[in-house]
ZAMI-756005 format. One record per residue (C-alpha): y negated, z negated, x negated; residue in one letter. Coordinates in pm, whole numbers, padded with zeros to 5 digits, always signed. Each point is the difference from the previous one (the first is absolute). Example, Ala and Ser with C-alpha at 12.3 -4.5 7.8 and 13.67 -1.06 7.14 Angstrom:
! ZAMI-756005
+00450-00780-01230a-00344+00066-00137s
END
This chain:
! ZAMI-756005
+03366+01076+04288m-00282+00253-00043h-00369-00091-00032t-00288+00233-00077w-00371+00061+00015g-00203+00308+00072d+00058+00283-00243g+00312-00162-00146g-00193-00297-00138v+00230-00294-00075l+00294+00172+00164e+00298-00219-00076h+00367+00017+00093h+00209-00314-00005t+00380-00007+00022e+00188-00322+00065y+00363-00069-00076s+00211-00304-00073a-00144-00172-00309g-00225+00291-00083h-00333+00147+00105t-00150+00329-00123l-00363+00101+00040t-00142+00343-00074r-00376+00038-00026n-00217+00298+00086s+00040+00143-00351l+00378-00007+00017g+00052-00298-00232f+00263-00253+00105t+00035-00375-00046t+00332-00175+00063r+00044-00366+00091y+00335-00180-00019f+00068-00321+00194y+00254-00278-00045d+00180-00183+00276e-00313-00211+00062r-00212+00314+00046n-00184-00074-00323l-00095+00293-00222i+00195-00020-00324y-00065+00350-00134k-00279+00256+00029i+00020+00354-00131i-00354+00128-00015d-00145+00349+00038e+00075+00101-00360v+00344-00159-00021g-00099-00331-00152g+00224-00290+00100v-00139-00348+00075t+00244-00287+00056l-00075-00324+00187q+00188-00329+00023e-00046-00291+00242y+00101-00364+00019n+00179-00171+00286e-00331-00038+00183y-00063+00375-00010e-00281-00045-00249e-00048+00274-00259l+00100-00139-00340v+00044+00304-00225v-00143+00350-00005t+00122+00252-00257v-00219+00308-00038n+00122+00352-00087p-00040-00074-00371e+00235-00300+00026g-00277-00259-00032l+00021-00301+00227s-00238-00236+00178r+00130-00339+00110k-00118-00248+00263y+00085-00365+00062t-00084-00186+00322y-00031-00359+00117n+00156-00137+00318d-00299+00123+00202s+00044+00359-00111g-00305+00004-00228e+00024+00176-00336v+00003-00262-00276i+00068+00233-00290s-00033+00367-00070f+00149+00165-00307e-00136+00343-00083n+00175+00291-00165e-00076-00144-00344n+00171-00327+00085g-00337-00181+00018e-00015-00262+00274s-00286-00117+00219t+00055-00326+00187r-00151-00116+00330y-00019-00351+00140e-00067-00100+00364y-00050-00321+00192d+00209-00098+00301e-00236+00192+00232r+00036+00326-00189g-00336-00009-00178n+00003+00163-00341l-00055-00275-00258l+00027+00186-00327s+00081+00324-00177i+00132-00012-00355a+00033+00324-00191t+00257+00084-00265a-00257-00063-00273q-00077-00345+00139g-00327+00075+00177t-00026-00218+00308k-00219-00002+00310s+00020-00277+00260a-00135-00091+00345w-00044-00325+00189e-00031-00033+00379y-00123-00251+00256d+00188-00119+00307a-00105+00315+00187l+00151+00225-00270d-00341+00108-00124r-00056+00060-00369v-00203-00287-00147v+00053+00070-00370k+00093+00302-00207r+00107-00059-00359i-00066+00308-00210l+00221+00117-00289p-00245-00146-00253d+00022-00344+00161g-00335+00014+00178n-00020-00076+00369t-00175+00130+00308l-00044-00251+00284s-00043+00069+00371y-00142-00225+00271a-00007+00052+00377y-00200-00100+00303q+00210+00030+00309g+00186+00330-00020r-00246+00156-00238n-00029+00012-00373l-00313-00194-00088s-00018+00013-00378q+00167+00128-00314v-00043-00168-00337t+00072+00220-00299d+00135-00099-00337e-00349-00073-00134r-00081-00234+00285g-00222+00251+00180n+00008-00051+00378v-00013+00287+00249f-00072-00113+00358r+00093+00186+00319f-00115-00006+00359l+00188+00156+00291f-00099+00061+00360d+00193-00106+00309e+00215+00314-00024a+00107-00099-00354y-00203+00278-00159r-00181-00066-00330p-00375-00016+00054v-00123-00141-00331q+00110-00046-00357l-00215-00222-00220t+00042+00047-00373y-00012-00283-00255p-00358+00089-00097n-00122-00029+00359g-00022+00372+00082t+00190+00114+00305y+00149+00294+00185r+00004+00027+00380q+00184+00206+00265w-00073+00067+00366m+00219+00165+00263y-00031+00203+00318d+00145-00085+00342a+00336+00153-00099f+00026-00209-00315g-00079+00276-00246y-00240-00041-00288l-00354+00092+00104s-00220-00138-00278e+00042-00130-00352e-00248-00180-00221r+00071-00003-00374d-00109-00276-00243p-00316+00190-00093r-00117+00010+00362g+00092+00363+00072n+00129+00087+00345h+00258+00264+00091t+00056+00088+00366f+00315+00137+00166y+00094+00136+00341r+00359+00064+00107s+00168+00133+00312d+00239-00205+00212e+00294+00108-00216a-00170-00134-00310g-00089+00337-00151n-00323-00022-00195l-00256+00232+00163l-00322-00085-00182w-00112-00191-00304m-00345-00063-00141q-00020-00111-00360e-00264-00223-00148a-00169+00298-00166d-00057+00158+00342g+00274+00260-00018n+00181+00050+00330e+00360+00115+00031h+00157+00153+00311h+00373+00041+00060f+00213+00172+00263s+00375+00002+00061y+00266+00197+00179d+00219-00147+00273t+00248-00126-00261s-00268-00200-00179g-00029+00236-00298n-00347+00031-00147l-00112+00359+00058i-00370-00014-00084h-00219-00218-00222a-00370+00050-00052k-00287-00187-00161d-00346+00097-00121r+00137+00149-00321l+00328+00169+00087r+00230+00120+00276e+00380+00020-00012v+00257+00115+00257s+00379-00030+00003f+00284+00186+00169r+00345-00149+00059y+00353+00116+00068g+00320-00169+00111s-00009-00379+00005l-00345-00017-00154g+00068+00201-00316t-00331+00119-00144l-00020+00380+00002l-00353+00057-00122s-00320-00165-00111r-00329+00189+00037t-00334-00098-00148q-00308+00222+00019n+00209+00306+00084g+00248-00046-00287q+00359-00079+00099t+00299-00145-00181a+00337+00050+00174c+00333-00183-00021f+00351+00133+00058e+00313-00191+00098y+00365+00071+00051d+00177-00086+00323t+00065-00352-00131e-00381-00036-00019l+00013-00025-00380q-00298+00144-00183l+00094+00331-00165t-00333+00167-00068g-00373-00048-00035i-00248+00287+00024a-00334-00093-00150n-00341+00115+00120e+00033+00315-00212g+00334+00099+00150g+00204-00099-00309e+00340-00148+00084l+00169-00305-00152y+00370-00004+00096r+00293-00240-00008f+00374+00061+00038a+00196-00308+00106l+00364-00093-00023d+00195-00143+00290g-00138-00349-00060r-00357+00125+00006g-00053-00036-00375d-00202+00272-00173v+00222+00228-00209v-00244+00286-00052d-00378+00000-00016e-00242+00292-00025w-00366-00074-00074g-00306+00177+00133f+00022+00216-00313d+00370+00077+00047g+00113-00243-00272l+00364-00082+00078h+00187-00318-00082r+00362-00069+00091h+00129-00357+00029y+00361-00095-00061e+00098-00330+00161r+00291-00238-00038d+00202-00139+00286g-00258-00271+00065a-00277+00258+00034g-00163-00079-00335r-00148+00289-00196v+00224+00049-00301s-00145+00325-00129k-00311+00208+00058v+00026+00370-00076l-00339+00153-00073r-00117+00352-00086p+00093+00168-00330d+00325-00199-00026e-00184-00328-00043r+00161-00314+00133w-00016-00378+00017s+00291-00238+00058t-00010-00358+00129y+00240-00291-00019e-00033-00309+00219y+00125-00352+00033d+00151-00114+00327g-00329-00045+00184v-00156+00338-00086r-00202-00117-00296r-00018+00276-00262i+00164-00118-00323v-00021+00329-00188e-00168+00336+00035e+00058+00304-00220r-00184+00332-00014h+00091+00349-00112s-00230-00019-00302d+00210-00284-00142g-00240-00283+00090t+00102-00298+00207g-00071-00360+00101t+00220-00301+00071a-00093-00308+00206y+00126-00357+00036k-00072-00245+00284y+00048-00366+00081n+00201-00120+00299k-00302+00029+00227d-00038+00364-00098g-00311-00045-00214l-00028+00207-00316l+00086-00192-00317t+00034+00280-00256a-00037+00375-00038a+00072+00240-00285f-00087+00356-00092n-00002+00199-00322d-00342-00137-00096s+00008-00373+00075i+00178-00294+00160k-00188-00231+00235i+00113-00334+00142g-00121-00254+00257f+00050-00375+00016e-00076-00125+00350r-00059-00327+00180s+00236-00102+00277r-00227+00164+00257d-00016+00328-00189g-00328-00022-00190r+00001+00156-00346v-00037-00274-00263l+00056+00218-00305k+00023+00372-00049e+00124+00151-00324t-00101+00355-00086q+00187+00102-00311g-00105-00247-00269e-00296-00131+00198h-00025-00269+00264m-00231-00086+00291v+00023-00343+00165e-00140-00145+00323s-00042-00357+00121v-00049-00086+00368y-00142-00300+00180d+00180-00194+00271a-00120+00251+00261f+00135+00305-00177g-00330+00128-00135s+00004+00117-00360r-00219-00230-00211i+00076+00125-00351r+00072+00337-00158l+00102+00021-00365s+00170+00237-00239s+00130+00018-00355d-00287+00240-00080l-00266-00263+00057g-00079-00002+00369a-00069-00347+00136d-00176+00000+00334v-00050-00280+00251a-00043+00084+00367l-00162-00216+00272q+00011+00011+00380y-00203-00149+00279d+00135-00236+00265t+00127+00294+00205e+00190+00148-00291g-00239+00289-00069l-00082+00088-00364p-00303-00200-00115a-00014+00063-00372g+00159+00104-00330m-00053-00130-00354q+00117+00101-00343s-00118-00117-00341k-00257+00279-00016e-00089+00062+00364w-00039-00162+00342s-00061+00096+00362m-00064-00198+00318s-00006+00131+00357i-00187-00135+00303g+00101+00096+00353r-00138-00021+00351d+00180-00179+00282k+00205+00312+00070s+00138-00008-00352g-00194+00310-00110l-00164+00001-00341e-00376-00048-00005i-00066-00106-00359q+00159+00043-00341r-00105-00173-00324e+00115+00152-00329l-00031-00075-00369s-00336+00073-00155g-00202-00108+00301g+00104+00299+00210v-00021-00057+00375r+00111+00234+00279v-00130-00083+00347t+00154+00173+00301t-00150+00021+00348g+00205+00091+00305r-00068+00108+00355d+00148-00162+00310m+00321+00202-00044l+00046-00124-00356g-00086+00333-00160r-00195+00000-00326v-00363+00098+00063v-00158-00139-00314r+00110-00057-00359r-00245-00131-00258d+00078-00049-00369i-00204-00229-00222l+00052-00066-00369s-00206-00237-00206g-00225-00049+00303g-00087+00371+00007a+00096+00229+00286e+00244+00271-00110q+00097+00164+00326s-00091-00021+00368r+00253+00195+00207m-00033+00046+00376r+00266+00132+00240y-00044+00134+00353h+00303+00028+00229w+00067+00194+00317g+00262-00028+00270m+00363-00007-00102g-00088-00160-00336n-00139+00327-00130r-00232-00051-00296l-00301+00218+00077l-00235-00081-00286r-00020-00201-00319k-00280-00028-00249g-00137-00193-00292n-00342-00130+00096e-00075-00071-00364r+00042+00362-00114t-00079+00174+00327g+00329+00196-00001e+00160+00052+00342t+00330+00154+00112i+00054+00125+00355l+00351+00056+00137f+00123+00227+00275d+00338+00009+00173y+00191+00262+00193d+00159-00059+00345p+00331-00103-00166w-00160-00295-00184d+00007+00181-00334n-00286-00066-00240l-00145+00350+00003f-00317-00003-00210r-00218-00217-00219a-00371+00069-00058d-00135-00156-00319y-00377-00053+00002k-00200-00107-00302g-00374+00059+00014g-00055+00362+00102s+00351+00110-00100e+00283+00047+00250l+00363+00074-00081e+00264+00051+00268s+00370-00034-00078i+00247+00121+00260y+00352-00119+00055k+00078+00225+00294a+00359-00007+00127p+00167+00274+00199d+00225-00067+00299a+00281-00148-00210i-00211-00192-00252g-00040+00246-00289n-00335-00067-00170l-00281+00244-00077f-00327-00048-00187r-00198+00225+00235t-00054-00039+00375p+00122+00359+00050e+00335-00097-00157r+00029+00323-00203k-00015-00135-00356d+00369-00088-00026r+00337+00151+00088k+00292-00211+00119y+00367+00072+00051g+00233-00165+00245k+00034-00376-00010g-00344-00063-00146g+00057+00162-00340r-00330+00098-00158l+00048+00350-00143l-00345+00095-00119e-00355-00125-00026d-00304+00154-00168r+00120-00088-00351k+00378-00030-00001y+00323+00121+00150s+00268-00263+00066y+00376+00044-00036h+00281-00232+00106y+00366-00057-00067d+00262+00016+00271s-00068-00362+00102e-00372+00045+00048g-00109-00159-00330n-00297+00167-00171l+00128+00160-00321v-00284+00230-00101l-00375+00004+00054k-00132+00332-00134c-00350+00126-00042r-00050+00301+00222l+00089+00305-00209r+00115+00330+00150p+00264+00048-00269e+00195-00319+00072n+00003-00007+00379m+00337+00172+00039a+00203-00193-00259t-00212-00298-00100p+00070-00167-00332l-00194-00271-00179w-00286+00134-00207q-00281-00172-00182e-00227-00149+00263g+00284-00073+00244d+00179-00322+00100w+00380-00031+00022a+00200-00288+00151y+00358-00114-00056e+00185-00230+00238w+00284-00253-00014q+00298+00010+00231g-00135-00293+00200n-00326+00181+00072g-00219-00174-00258m-00225+00203-00231l+00161+00025-00344r-00271+00183-00195s-00312+00214+00021v-00083+00289-00232k-00375+00018-00034r-00224+00310-00029p-00024-00060-00379d+00380+00005-00034g+00035-00374-00059e+00256-00191+00208t-00039-00333+00179v+00331-00172+00079s+00085-00304+00212f+00269-00265+00043e+00059-00225+00301y+00195-00314+00077d+00265-00004+00276p-00266-00088+00260l-00211+00306-00078g-00259-00197-00195r-00131+00199-00293r+00073-00176-00329i-00117+00258-00254s-00222+00305-00048k+00020+00199-00323t-00266+00247-00112y-00057+00133-00352k+00245-00251-00151d-00189-00287+00164k+00194-00204+00254t-00163-00223+00260t+00228-00267+00148r-00020-00221+00306w+00142-00327+00127v-00028-00062+00373w-00067-00293+00230d+00192+00108+00307g-00169+00317+00121n-00308-00008-00224v-00036+00047-00376p-00055-00322-00192l-00007+00115-00364h-00080+00328-00171e+00005+00075-00373w+00067+00247-00277t+00122-00060-00354e-00355+00056-00125e-00177-00210+00265e+00026-00360+00114n+00139-00096+00336v-00224+00051+00304t+00071-00233+00291t-00084+00110+00354w-00041-00258+00276l+00021+00081+00369f-00085-00192+00313e+00311-00191+00098e+00235+00198+00222g-00206+00319-00016s-00067+00313-00204f-00368-00090-00052v-00093-00045-00370p-00239-00283-00081c+00002-00048-00378a+00075+00157-00336k+00076-00221-00301l-00008+00167-00341q-00057-00116-00359n-00122-00342+00109g-00259+00149+00235e+00016-00001+00378s-00133+00256+00246y-00045-00069+00370s+00087+00296+00223i-00204+00037+00319i+00151+00206+00280t-00121+00129+00334d+00140-00121+00333y+00307+00225-00043l+00082-00130-00346g-00134+00299-00197t-00165-00107-00331p-00373+00069-00011t-00131-00215-00289e+00110-00210-00299m-00184-00290-00168y+00059-00179-00329t+00036-00376-00035s-00374-00006-00071n-00082+00173+00327g-00080+00338-00155e+00090+00304+00208k+00230+00209-00216t+00149+00250+00247w-00109+00154+00329s+00159+00281+00200a-00022+00167+00337e+00283+00208+00147l-00033+00294+00232d+00222+00035+00306i+00277+00160-00209y+00012-00288-00247g-00177+00187-00281s-00270-00184-00193v-00333+00134+00124r-00232-00231-00194n+00075-00209-00308f-00212-00222-00223a+00034-00220-00308r+00290+00020-00249r+00329+00190+00039s+00135+00105+00339l+00350-00096-00114s-00111-00363-00043d+00110-00041+00361c+00268+00255+00096p+00048-00113+00359f-00114+00212+00294r+00109-00062+00359y+00234-00297+00036q+00322+00061-00193g-00138+00299-00194m-00013+00008-00381y-00183+00303-00137y+00142+00174-00308d-00263+00191-00195t+00277+00188-00182e+00139+00159+00319t-00300-00025+00235e+00234-00161+00253l+00021-00344+00160c+00331-00183-00027y+00073-00164+00336v+00329-00181-00064r+00233+00254+00162h-00207+00317-00037r-00298+00158-00171y-00322+00086+00181y-00247+00274-00085s-00365-00082+00061c-00078+00373-00024d+00218+00098+00293t-00006-00328+00194g+00379-00002+00019a+00314-00111-00184f+00180+00251-00221i+00342-00079+00149s+00128-00065+00349q+00016-00347+00148d+00338-00148-00105p+00035-00161+00344i-00081+00324+00179g-00138-00011+00351l+00000-00380+00001a-00298+00005-00236g-00238+00064+00287g-00254+00191-00211n-00152+00334+00108p+00261+00213-00184t+00289-00077-00234l-00249+00048-00285y-00296-00157+00175g-00188-00318-00081y-00156-00207+00279v-00218+00176+00257s-00300-00232-00053d-00060-00153-00343v-00270-00220+00153n+00258-00190+00202s+00351+00055-00135w+00189-00039-00326i+00348+00096-00121d+00054-00220-00307p+00368+00085-00046l-00019+00375+00053g+00214-00037+00312l+00003-00195+00323n+00235-00229+00190n+00323+00146+00134v+00191-00098+00313k+00359+00046-00111t+00199-00290-00135g+00193+00146-00293a-00130-00084-00345g-00252-00247+00134r-00063-00374-00014t-00045-00150+00346h-00191-00316+00087v-00021-00206+00316t-00316-00210+00004y-00177-00250+00225q-00355-00113+00051g-00266-00055+00266v-00152+00329+00112k-00282+00027+00252n+00074-00343+00134g+00377+00013+00035l+00299-00072-00221p+00094+00339-00136y+00321+00133-00152t-00015+00336-00173g+00190+00239-00220y-00108+00198-00307a+00170+00202-00272s-00065+00185-00324a+00205+00220-00235p+00236-00223-00198s-00077+00173-00329h-00359-00130+00017l+00131-00349-00069g-00252-00158+00238l+00029-00367+00085s+00015-00096+00370p-00365-00110-00009d-00101+00331-00158e+00188+00193+00270i-00182-00195+00270i-00334+00052-00175a+00068+00374-00028y+00092+00010+00369r-00348-00128+00091y-00186+00150-00300n-00088-00355-00099g-00200-00055+00321n+00122-00302+00196f-00296-00035+00234d+00227+00001+00306d+00189-00291-00159f-00317-00200-00050g-00010+00103-00364g+00335-00169-00072v+00280+00232-00109a+00324-00040+00199p+00303-00138-00186k+00334+00173-00050h+00314-00158+00142v+00253+00270-00092y+00045+00263-00272i+00263+00273+00014g+00084+00342-00140e+00106+00336+00136g+00094+00097+00353v+00194-00321+00059k-00292-00201-00131g-00221+00180+00246k+00238-00073+00285q+00013-00368-00094t-00377-00021-00044a-00057+00168+00334r+00261-00219+00170g-00151-00316-00146l-00342+00124+00104e+00123+00019+00360q+00166-00341-00011r-00306-00168-00147l-00223+00184+00245y+00203-00149+00283e-00034-00341-00163a-00375+00051-00019d-00007+00085+00370l+00188-00319+00070k-00240-00190-00224a-00298+00144+00187a+00138-00092+00338g+00155+00336+00087g-00103+00259+00253g-00331+00093-00164i-00141+00306+00173k-00218+00178-00254l-00043+00376+00006k-00131+00097-00343l-00201+00320-00044p+00104+00304-00195i-00103-00037-00362s-00295+00192-00137k+00229+00210-00214i+00215+00087+00299q-00308+00119+00184l-00014+00291-00239v+00357+00044-00118r+00246-00137+00252i+00275+00151-00209i
END
């Protein structure tokens, strides 16, 4: 049999014979299938020669699969043909229980985590028992879901119209969300809990044609005959798209700048040409796995894979390499690098990290049955957490003296923190957004918001005296247009380019005016002048020269030398007095920096990339971490400093040192702006420019609070910000190494920070990735926009995030669409198989939610605001 598409796309040849079928794809790769006497496939030889074996029981149900590496998966069934146990390649079993009608009653993981469901006579879910023992209850009126009661007893009430469409969700605090529909049953209007209205208009096929947001911005969309979006326009931007075979995206054009995409005849992505014409290429093996990768700058990496498709070795330029070993389910158990460094990992039966080792330190995790970290050991130090019955952390302590109590409101949102020296309480509006904060020393922060929930006012009082009176003015698309301190008279105006990049800031104080430009070119390289002539860039976003320095990189794109501009050292640059030199580890972390005075600053990290020491002039600073944020910091000569952060975030809120406490005040993005003592005295005040450099500072030492944008710790010794996985330069507005997750980072270039520091943050120095390998995967459930919702999220496994932290990172801590209540996880898994299980469970639970809601709900949701600008 011969099938094909235009231009040879998906041209396949299939040959049938007794007990054997051969297929050859358009690239010439073959797959062979072997059948037994029951016409069941018992052997598959894939495109690269890997052999997969399959066995069946007498009912023709698949019971064993053996992959090309000899690792097996096993299935057991009940009399109804439903899977009752699944044993993965590690020999870890997950068990499933059903009632006589085939409803899933429970899932028990190999580690003992259990989720359960109860049903009524109509097979609708009436109770969900979460892994931590808490329950969600569901009630119905007729065919429709009428209310959901969460584990805290909060009741969410639903109304449906005669067509079984949701028309209102009432939250426990009495606020509500409403939906209205057109004659075809598509969403036409939505009212959010703050009273804002969004309007929609769709065609008869359900394609969204027009949308008007509550801020007045109007969006227009058009489609081709296949339903592909070809044009999107609003009052701020305009984007067009071109497609190829079967809807493959060929190009994306915005304001005359075009990015193009290349595919092979199997419609697999093989190349991306950015707006500057630079090409990012992939070479794939027969299975479609990447075996060679060339960056925009030509940087080449080759990937060796085992029979199961796992990367076993990465060959990098200059004979550098990294090797990886895995357990049966693709979890990395050891990695080694050509410089002799390496890391080993251990996991529990649910795939959660329990220990990790490198040459510097060993870390370990003790977890609850539902995966929460109860105790983390970091070398000789220990951090412990206690949780309430609802899974919220209520106590944080350590062997270095931390002892912090945490409180929550009835909806589970953080309401306060207390230590021996310091306290904080938070008041919120009905939407769950903060409006008031009380801190030690009589410090009060009052926040005013507009109808969209954006901060428009922030007043600080201490000891009854006004300290600051900030005002914010917003435009369409959540662009901050102006902010100012009415107390000092200082005002900052912001301007944006047509690509949503923050382009300029005008700082006005009295009669003085200073303009700072952050002008990107077509591919996101930044310049400090609107003419874009003050810097030189190479391919792939490498900064080569500015007005003071020339920049030089190693073969992997890491900055190795920053030289003052001197004619004599341009050809063969070497470090000289006044220059900066950088040395890197095999895993891409910065090992040391040689300063202009010849002194060296060196670093050590734990297996999760958290910095644990910095040594400069025989003085070593050390850190102990609470998850992803530093908890303690000290040197041999100085007492321990304890840093406290808002729960589940990267926002600092207190510093405890030598028996004294300091409250840290931040802006709406979590950037520190002021510090106050326990007596209410202002002891630190700073203002950043749009690059992250300190523009204005007052009071004591700038290093009293080293935090900049969320996740950034500024080192005075190197003039760089440590951002967990990379280092950021406030001078250049970029990182000094490429994003370790490559294109998945989503930032302007592989060195770039976010395009608008008034709206976005990158607290880990990277962004979420979409592949499954090396990641922890979570299936979660909640009530979103009025309906039971099942979702999926993931994060790199080496971050050691708990399921709740992964979910919080997925939504940046904003659960407004869930009524302010974070969804709960029901599954945790690792690697590609974990992703497949999480995604499969997501689908099964989604179908259960449809059944619970009465089924057949016809709700055409609009394209997200992000997709309006970047569909890809």
